[in-house]
C-alpha positions as CSV (number, residue, x, y, z in Angstrom):
1,M,281.1,71.1,93.5
2,I,279.6,67.5,93.3
3,D,276.6,68.3,95.4
4,S,275.9,71.2,93.1
5,F,276.1,69.1,89.9
6,A,273.8,66.5,91.7
7,R,271.3,69.1,92.5
8,R,271.2,70.8,89.1
9,K,270.9,67.2,87.4
10,L,267.9,66.5,89.7
11,W,266.5,69.6,88.6
12,D,266.9,69.0,85.1
13,I,265.4,65.5,85.3
14,L,262.4,66.8,87.3
15,A,261.7,69.5,84.7
16,R,261.9,66.9,81.9
17,W,259.5,64.7,83.2
18,A,257.3,67.4,84.2
19,C,257.2,68.9,80.7
20,L,256.5,65.2,79.3
21,G,253.5,65.3,81.7
22,M,252.1,68.4,80.6
23,V,252.2,66.9,77.0
24,I,250.7,63.9,78.0
25,L,248.0,65.9,80.0
26,A,247.3,67.8,77.0
27,L,247.1,65.0,74.5
28,V,244.4,63.3,76.5
29,P,241.4,65.5,75.4
30,L,242.5,65.5,72.2
31,V,243.1,61.8,71.2
32,S,239.8,61.6,73.6
33,V,237.9,63.5,71.2
34,L,239.6,62.0,67.9
35,F,239.2,58.3,69.5
36,D,235.2,59.1,70.1
37,L,234.8,60.9,66.7
38,T,236.1,57.9,64.7
39,V,234.0,55.1,66.8
40,K,230.8,56.8,66.3
41,G,231.5,58.4,63.2
42,L,233.0,55.8,61.1
43,G,229.7,53.4,61.3
44,G,228.0,56.1,59.2
45,F,230.1,56.0,56.3
46,S,228.8,54.6,53.3
47,W,228.1,55.1,49.6
48,D,224.6,56.7,50.1
49,F,226.4,58.9,52.8
50,F,227.9,60.6,50.1
51,T,225.9,60.4,47.1
52,Q,222.3,60.7,48.4
53,L,220.6,63.8,49.4
54,P,218.8,64.4,52.9
55,K,215.5,62.4,53.7
56,P,212.6,63.6,55.0
57,V,211.9,63.9,58.7
58,N,210.8,60.6,60.3
59,E,212.4,58.7,57.2
60,T,215.6,56.9,57.6
61,G,218.8,56.8,55.2
62,G,219.8,59.3,53.1
63,G,223.1,61.2,52.8
64,M,224.7,64.6,52.7
65,A,225.5,65.2,49.3
66,N,224.3,68.4,49.5
67,A,226.5,69.6,52.1
68,F,229.5,68.1,50.5
69,A,228.8,69.8,47.4
70,G,227.9,73.2,49.0
71,S,230.7,73.2,51.1
72,A,233.1,72.6,48.2
73,V,231.3,75.5,46.4
74,L,231.4,78.1,49.3
75,V,235.1,77.3,50.2
76,G,235.9,77.7,46.3
77,L,234.3,81.0,46.5
78,G,236.2,81.9,49.7
79,C,239.6,80.8,47.9
80,A,238.2,82.9,44.8
81,F,237.6,85.9,46.5
82,G,240.3,86.0,49.4
83,I,243.4,84.4,48.2
84,P,244.0,86.6,45.3
85,V,243.3,89.9,47.6
86,G,245.6,88.5,50.5
87,V,248.5,87.3,48.6
88,L,248.6,90.9,46.9
89,G,248.3,92.5,50.1
90,G,250.9,90.6,51.7
91,V,253.2,91.5,48.6
92,Y,252.3,95.4,49.2
93,L,252.9,95.0,52.8
94,A,256.7,92.9,52.3
95,E,258.0,95.2,49.4
96,F,256.4,98.6,49.9
97,G,254.4,98.4,53.2
98,Q,257.2,99.9,55.3
99,N,255.4,103.3,55.9
100,R,252.3,104.4,58.3
101,F,249.3,102.8,55.9
102,G,251.2,99.6,55.9
103,K,251.4,99.5,59.7
104,F,247.9,100.4,59.6
105,V,247.2,97.6,57.3
106,R,249.3,95.1,59.2
107,F,247.6,96.0,62.6
108,S,244.1,95.5,60.8
109,A,245.1,92.2,59.7
110,D,246.1,91.1,63.3
111,V,243.1,92.4,64.8
112,M,240.7,90.6,62.0
113,S,242.7,87.6,62.8
114,G,241.3,87.5,66.3
115,V,237.8,88.8,65.7
116,P,235.0,85.9,66.3
117,S,233.6,84.6,62.9
118,I,230.1,85.2,64.0
119,T,230.7,88.9,64.1
120,V,232.1,88.6,60.3
121,G,228.8,86.8,59.6
122,I,226.6,89.4,60.8
123,F,228.9,92.0,59.2
124,V,228.2,90.1,55.7
125,Y,224.4,89.6,56.7
126,T,223.9,93.1,57.0
127,L,226.1,94.2,54.0
128,V,225.0,91.4,51.5
129,V,222.3,89.4,52.9
130,L,219.8,92.4,53.6
131,T,220.8,94.3,50.4
132,M,220.2,91.2,48.2
133,H,217.0,90.4,50.6
134,R,217.9,86.6,50.8
135,F,220.4,84.0,52.1
136,S,223.1,82.9,49.4
137,A,226.2,81.2,48.5
138,L,227.7,84.3,47.3
139,A,227.3,86.3,50.8
140,G,228.7,82.7,52.4
141,G,231.9,83.0,50.3
142,I,232.4,86.3,51.1
143,A,232.1,85.8,54.7
144,L,234.5,82.7,54.4
145,A,237.1,85.1,52.2
146,I,237.0,87.8,55.1
147,L,238.1,84.9,57.4
148,M,240.9,83.9,55.1
149,L,242.1,87.1,54.5
150,P,244.3,87.8,57.4
151,T,246.0,84.5,57.5
152,V,246.9,84.7,53.6
153,M,248.2,88.2,53.7
154,R,250.5,88.0,57.0
155,T,251.6,84.7,56.0
156,T,252.7,85.9,52.3
157,E,254.4,89.0,54.0
158,E,256.6,87.0,56.3
159,L,257.3,84.5,54.0
160,L,258.5,87.3,51.2
161,R,260.3,88.9,53.8
162,L,262.4,85.8,54.2
163,V,263.6,86.1,50.6
164,P,267.2,87.0,50.5
165,D,267.6,90.8,49.1
166,S,270.4,89.4,46.9
167,L,268.0,87.8,44.9
168,R,266.1,91.2,44.5
169,E,269.0,92.9,43.6
170,A,270.3,90.2,41.0
171,G,267.4,90.8,39.0
172,L,267.4,94.8,39.3
173,A,270.9,94.4,38.1
174,L,270.1,92.7,35.2
175,G,267.5,95.5,34.3
176,V,264.4,93.8,35.1
177,P,261.6,95.8,36.3
178,K,260.8,95.5,39.7
179,W,257.0,94.0,39.4
180,R,258.9,91.3,37.2
181,V,261.3,90.8,39.9
182,I,258.5,90.4,42.4
183,L,256.7,88.0,40.0
184,G,259.2,86.0,39.0
185,V,261.7,85.9,41.8
186,V,260.3,86.9,45.0
187,L,256.9,85.2,44.5
188,R,258.2,81.8,43.0
189,T,260.7,81.7,45.8
190,G,258.3,82.1,48.6
191,A,255.5,80.0,46.7
192,P,255.8,77.1,48.9
193,G,255.3,79.1,52.2
194,I,252.5,81.1,50.8
195,A,250.8,78.0,50.0
196,T,250.7,76.5,53.4
197,G,249.1,79.6,54.7
198,I,246.7,79.1,52.1
199,M,246.1,75.7,52.9
200,L,245.5,76.7,56.6
201,A,243.3,79.0,55.6
202,V,241.1,77.1,53.6
203,A,241.2,74.3,56.8
204,R,239.9,77.0,58.9
205,A,237.0,78.5,56.7
206,A,236.1,74.5,55.7
207,G,235.2,74.3,59.6
208,E,233.2,77.1,59.9
209,T,229.7,77.4,61.1
210,A,228.4,80.7,62.5
211,P,229.2,82.9,59.6
212,L,227.5,80.8,57.2
213,L,224.4,80.6,59.5
214,F,224.2,84.3,58.8
215,T,224.8,83.9,55.1
216,A,224.2,80.9,53.1
217,F,221.7,79.7,55.5
218,G,221.7,76.1,54.3
219,S,219.7,73.8,51.7
220,R,218.3,70.4,51.7
221,F,218.4,70.4,48.0
222,L,221.4,70.1,45.8
223,S,221.6,73.7,44.5
224,L,224.9,75.3,42.7
225,K,223.1,78.6,42.2
226,L,225.5,81.2,43.9
227,D,222.3,83.8,44.6
228,Q,220.2,81.0,46.6
229,P,220.7,79.4,50.4
230,M,223.2,76.5,50.1
231,G,224.0,73.5,52.4
232,S,227.5,73.0,53.8
233,L,228.9,70.4,56.4
234,P,229.2,72.4,59.2
235,V,225.5,73.9,59.1
236,Q,224.3,70.3,58.3
237,I,226.3,69.1,61.2
238,Y,224.7,71.4,63.7
239,T,221.4,71.1,62.3
240,Y,221.4,67.3,62.8
241,A,223.4,67.1,66.0
242,V,220.5,69.4,67.8
243,S,217.4,67.3,65.8
244,P,215.8,64.3,68.5
245,Y,216.2,62.0,65.9
246,D,219.0,59.1,66.2
247,D,219.5,58.7,62.3
248,W,220.2,62.1,61.9
249,H,222.7,62.0,65.1
250,R,224.3,59.2,63.4
251,Q,224.9,61.2,60.1
252,A,225.8,64.1,62.2
253,W,228.8,61.8,63.6
254,A,230.1,60.8,60.4
255,A,230.0,64.2,58.7
256,A,231.9,65.5,61.6
257,L,234.5,62.9,61.2
258,A,234.4,63.7,57.5
259,L,235.2,67.2,58.3
260,V,238.1,66.4,60.5
261,L,239.4,64.2,58.0
262,L,239.3,67.0,55.5
263,V,241.4,69.5,57.8
264,L,243.6,66.9,58.6
265,I,244.5,66.3,54.8
266,L,244.9,70.1,54.2
267,N,247.4,70.4,57.4
268,I,249.0,67.4,55.9
269,L,249.7,68.9,52.5
270,A,250.3,71.9,54.3
271,R,253.3,70.3,55.7
272,V,254.4,68.4,52.7
273,M,254.7,71.5,51.0
274,T,257.0,73.3,53.2
275,R,259.5,70.4,53.8
276,Q,262.8,70.8,52.8
277,P,264.6,68.2,50.7
278,G,266.0,65.5,53.3
279,Q,264.1,66.7,55.9
280,G,262.2,64.4,58.2
281,R,264.2,61.6,57.3
């Protein structure tokens, strides 16, 4: 009996240390990337970096104001196109999707979640860019919206299905129409979780490069015209990183750090919005 207990205790200790070792092993590349990015990118932060336009080739200085503004516009377009459709689609799946069509939509959303982003870029290039005969911010926003759609839809569905049926039944028992119960009770109850899914979808869209190369393409000028090419942080980072100029490399590291900080902030906001009162103390 004692030997059996000691053996189980030994295996328990070994398993815990093995799990801890795997966690540390997984953290090593993550911490290394973040540390290297911070060391190389922090030195490129300056007022000009955020407010000035890129300088011509062989001239040092300048900044990425066009890329910051362009990313804000493109992500905003993606949100405007993708979030309403995703939320309404999630509402349909949660409230009315217990049929073959709902299963088909659910399966399609799951498949879309795994589709490479470059495939979405080629699809929008064929559908929008070739039709308009030019690259445009509109095409970039549509591509980002397609990437955001599955995450928003499936998150909305799962969160609404967690809302107790008693709340729905209480609203219906008072004579409230079903659509008002969904808007005023179900959606309001699941709003924090839905906002989390939206934040995660926005974080993913903000860091995408491949679809924007085929749609918005990029621009070194500050332009807010939706029917014209528009710069973005991921595309400008890629352009500067493959260039032979040291100053562009420095700005690419700084832009990469800014992009990581943006994604970090969005993820922190998502965690804060889903934290229950008294949790995490």
